[in-house]
C-alpha positions as CSV (number, residue, x, y, z in Angstrom):
1,M,113.1,126.7,106.3
2,I,113.7,123.3,104.7
3,E,112.6,120.3,106.7
4,W,114.8,117.4,105.6
5,P,114.4,115.1,103.8
6,K,110.9,115.4,102.3
7,D,111.0,119.1,101.7
8,M,114.3,118.9,99.8
9,V,113.0,116.0,97.7
10,Q,109.9,118.0,97.0
11,L,112.0,121.0,95.9
12,K,114.4,119.0,93.8
13,G,111.9,116.5,92.4
14,L,112.1,112.7,92.9
15,A,114.2,112.1,89.7
16,Q,116.9,114.6,90.9
17,A,117.0,113.4,94.5
18,T,120.0,111.4,95.7
19,T,119.7,107.8,96.9
20,V,120.3,109.0,100.4
21,E,117.5,111.5,100.2
22,L,115.0,109.0,98.8
23,L,116.0,106.4,101.5
24,A,115.6,109.1,104.1
25,C,112.0,109.6,102.9
26,L,111.3,105.9,103.5
27,V,112.9,106.2,107.0
28,R,110.6,109.2,107.5
29,S,111.6,110.1,111.1
30,G,114.7,110.2,113.2
31,T,115.7,109.4,116.7
32,R,116.8,111.6,119.5
33,N,120.4,111.4,118.3
34,R,120.0,110.9,114.5
35,G,117.9,112.5,111.8
36,P,116.4,110.5,109.0
37,L,119.3,111.6,106.6
38,E,121.9,110.4,109.1
39,I,120.1,107.1,109.5
40,A,120.0,106.7,105.7
41,E,123.6,107.6,105.3
42,E,124.7,105.0,107.9
43,L,122.5,102.4,106.2
44,L,124.2,103.0,102.9
45,D,127.6,102.8,104.6
46,I,126.6,99.3,105.9
47,Y,124.9,98.3,102.6
48,P,126.5,100.3,99.8
49,S,124.1,99.2,97.1
50,L,120.3,98.9,96.9
51,I,120.8,95.2,96.0
52,E,122.7,94.7,99.3
53,L,120.1,96.8,101.1
54,E,117.2,94.6,99.8
55,A,119.2,91.4,100.5
56,A,119.6,92.4,104.2
57,G,115.8,92.1,104.7
58,V,113.9,93.4,107.7
59,G,116.0,91.3,110.0
60,G,119.2,92.9,108.9
61,L,118.0,96.5,108.5
62,E,116.3,96.6,112.0
63,K,119.7,96.1,113.6
64,A,121.2,99.2,112.1
65,P,121.5,102.3,114.3
66,G,118.2,104.2,114.6
67,V,116.2,101.8,112.4
68,G,114.2,99.2,114.3
69,K,111.5,97.0,112.9
70,A,109.0,99.7,111.8
71,K,111.5,101.6,109.7
72,A,112.9,98.4,108.3
73,L,109.5,97.4,107.1
74,Q,108.9,100.9,105.5
75,I,112.2,100.6,103.7
76,M,111.6,97.0,102.5
77,A,108.1,98.0,101.4
78,G,109.5,100.8,99.2
79,L,112.1,98.4,97.7
80,E,109.5,95.8,97.0
81,L,107.4,98.3,95.1
82,G,110.4,99.2,93.0
83,R,111.1,95.5,92.3
84,R,107.4,95.0,91.3
85,L,107.6,98.0,89.0
86,V,110.5,96.4,87.1
87,T,109.0,92.9,86.9
88,E,105.4,93.8,86.3
89,P,104.2,93.0,82.7
90,K,103.7,96.1,80.7
91,W,100.0,97.1,80.4
92,V,98.9,97.5,76.8
93,R,96.4,100.2,76.4
94,P,93.3,99.2,74.4
95,V,92.8,101.0,71.2
96,V,89.4,102.2,70.2
97,R,88.9,102.6,66.4
98,S,85.2,101.9,66.1
99,P,82.0,101.7,68.2
100,D,82.5,97.9,68.2
101,D,85.9,98.3,69.9
102,A,84.4,100.4,72.7
103,A,81.4,98.1,73.1
104,E,83.6,95.1,73.3
105,L,85.5,96.6,76.2
106,L,82.4,97.2,78.3
107,M,79.6,95.0,77.0
108,E,80.2,92.0,79.3
109,E,80.6,94.2,82.3
110,M,77.6,96.5,81.8
111,R,74.9,94.2,80.4
112,L,74.1,92.7,83.8
113,Y,73.9,95.9,85.8
114,Q,70.5,96.3,87.4
115,Q,70.9,100.1,87.4
116,E,72.0,102.5,84.7
117,H,75.8,103.1,84.9
118,F,77.3,106.0,82.9
119,I,81.0,105.3,82.1
120,C,83.5,107.3,80.0
121,L,86.4,105.9,78.1
122,Y,89.0,108.7,77.8
123,L,91.4,108.5,74.8
124,N,94.7,110.0,73.9
125,T,95.6,111.2,70.4
126,K,96.3,107.6,69.3
127,N,92.8,106.6,70.4
128,E,94.3,104.5,73.2
129,V,92.2,104.2,76.4
130,I,94.1,106.1,79.1
131,S,91.3,106.2,81.7
132,K,87.9,104.5,82.4
133,K,85.7,106.1,84.9
134,T,82.2,105.4,86.2
135,L,80.7,108.9,86.7
136,F,77.0,108.3,87.5
137,I,74.8,105.5,88.7
138,G,71.0,105.7,88.5
139,G,68.5,107.1,86.0
140,L,70.1,109.0,83.2
141,N,68.8,112.5,82.8
142,T,70.3,115.9,82.0
143,S,70.1,117.1,85.7
144,I,72.3,114.2,86.9
145,V,74.8,113.9,84.0
146,H,76.6,117.2,84.1
147,P,79.4,118.0,81.6
148,R,81.4,119.5,84.5
149,D,82.0,116.0,86.0
150,I,82.7,114.4,82.6
151,F,85.3,117.0,81.5
152,R,87.0,117.2,85.0
153,E,88.3,113.7,84.5
154,A,89.1,114.4,80.8
155,I,91.3,117.4,81.8
156,R,92.9,115.4,84.7
157,C,94.1,112.7,82.4
158,S,94.9,115.0,79.5
159,A,92.4,113.2,77.2
160,A,92.1,114.3,73.6
161,S,88.6,112.8,73.3
162,F,86.2,110.5,75.0
163,I,83.4,108.0,74.4
164,A,80.4,107.9,76.8
165,V,78.8,104.6,77.5
166,H,75.7,103.7,79.5
167,N,73.5,100.7,79.8
168,H,69.7,100.1,79.8
169,P,68.9,97.5,82.4
170,S,65.8,96.6,80.4
171,G,68.1,95.1,77.8
172,D,66.7,97.3,75.0
173,P,69.4,99.8,73.8
174,T,67.0,102.1,72.0
175,P,68.0,105.6,73.0
176,S,65.5,107.7,75.0
177,R,64.9,111.4,74.6
178,E,67.1,111.9,77.7
179,D,69.9,109.9,76.1
180,I,69.8,112.1,73.0
181,E,69.8,115.3,75.1
182,V,72.8,114.2,77.1
183,S,74.6,113.4,73.9
184,E,73.9,116.8,72.5
185,R,75.1,118.5,75.7
186,M,78.4,116.5,75.7
187,V,79.1,117.4,72.1
188,E,78.4,121.0,72.7
189,A,80.6,121.2,75.8
190,G,83.3,119.3,74.0
191,R,83.5,121.9,71.3
192,L,83.8,124.7,73.8
193,I,86.5,122.9,75.8
194,G,88.4,121.3,72.9
195,I,88.0,117.7,74.0
196,S,85.7,115.8,71.6
197,C,82.9,113.5,72.6
198,I,83.3,111.1,69.6
199,D,80.4,108.8,70.5
200,H,77.8,107.8,73.1
201,L,77.0,104.1,73.2
202,V,73.9,102.6,74.8
203,I,74.4,99.0,75.9
204,G,71.6,96.4,76.1
205,H,71.6,92.6,76.4
206,G,74.1,91.4,73.8
207,Q,73.6,94.5,71.7
208,F,74.4,98.2,71.6
209,I,73.5,101.3,69.7
210,S,76.0,104.0,68.6
211,M,74.4,107.5,68.9
212,K,77.0,108.7,66.4
213,Q,76.0,106.1,63.8
214,R,72.3,106.8,64.4
215,G,72.9,110.5,63.6
216,F,72.0,111.8,67.1
217,M,75.4,113.5,67.5
């Protein structure tokens, strides 16, 4: 049995839902005499366009039958999010074409960390950064850094490849044996899964080392 309105919207998909159905999702619940769809329909009878609906504000909406202040706030919050989506400056994804590009994105952030942080930059087929995730904090070793956690995020964001980055709080970016072993495991797992680990950077104070350029992967 379909429970209106959220079940119908879920079945149809947000893009295919009518304005009444979407508005009913913001209304969420009905009253003793009116369901959320009825409340939404009556609101659109009073305010036929979304522009008029937004212009009414909380004060106007709360006076409509079955609405009240709480529902009016919910509706206005949804409309405000839509307005911000339209007016928000478009985010330009950073492009990583070299180890220097990747280091530049994270050097300032990571060089002052007092603990080791292991971060992955996930890239699409254009080498644009589509996700940045801190996966581990603490001493870097093969028992803590597990490929499962690295590739779970890669699969979630549909990454084509990734760059691993971690810092040395000592300030010396010289790779340790553990760093090299972690790099080898990531490369091997990437080959099996089909998502390439294209580099592993070690960040120090104002300097970094690319494991790829050093021939460790």
